[in-house]
N, C-alpha and C positions, 0 to 999 in steps of 0.2 A: 503494499500499500504506500503511495506517495501523498505528501502533503505539499500545498502551495502557499507561499506566503501572500498575506493580503494587507492592505493599510486601510484602516477606517478613515473615510473622507467626508462622511456627513450622516444626517439621518435621514431614514427613509419615510414614506407617507404614513406608514402606521407604526404604532409604539414596538411592534415586533420585527422591525427591519431597520437595516443600517445599508449605508452606500459604502463599497469598498473600491479600491482600485487594485489592480493587478498589473505588474510589470510584463507586458507582453513583447514580442519580438519588434513590433512597430511602434511601441510607445504605450503609455498607460491604457488600460480598459476598465470601464466601471461597470458594476453589477450590484444588484440588491440582494443581501442575505438575511437570513434570519441569524442574529447574533449568537444563539445557542450552537450553531454549528462550528463556531470559531473557537479554536483551541487557544489556551493562555499564552503560547507562544506566538501567536498572530498567524496561524496557519489553518487551512481547510483541507479535508481529504478530497483528493481528486482520483484516486485509483492508480492504476499503472499507465504510462504515456501509450498513447496509440500509435505513434510513429516518431521517429528521430531522424535529425539532420545535423550532423556534428554535436556541437553543444545546445541545440535547440531540440525541445521536445513539444509534440502535439498532445495536449491534455484535453479532457472533458471536464468541463466546468460543473459544479453542482447545481448551476442554476444558469438561464439565458442571460447574456449581457446586454447592456441597454442599446446596443447596435443589432441585437438579434442573433448573435452567434453563440453557439455551445462549445465549440472547440476553438483553441487559440494556441499559437506557437509561442512557447516561454523559454528564456534562457535557463540553463540547468542550475544556475545558483539561485534560482527562484523555487526550487523544488527541494524537499527533503524527504528522505526514505524513512520509514518506521524505524528501521534499525539505528539510523543517525540520531534520531530523536530519544531512543532508549539508551543509548551510550551517553549522550549528553545529560541525561537525567541521573545517570549511576555515579 
């Protein structure tokens, strides 16, 4: 399982929503998420990458972005594996 770094940039329309930014290959991408799915380290579960191209990974987001896409290319440094997280907490 992989996790993607997100950064809170605002409040959503409903109390159970926040707007976050993700660093994509072509710049920041915004999406609305339920804050309960964001871990304390500022990451969300995204599963395993769908494809790779060098240090870029095609991932499927937990929710649609504001521009309508579900999958985006992200640099490898924006992802953490579950094993990395476990080692960091040990």
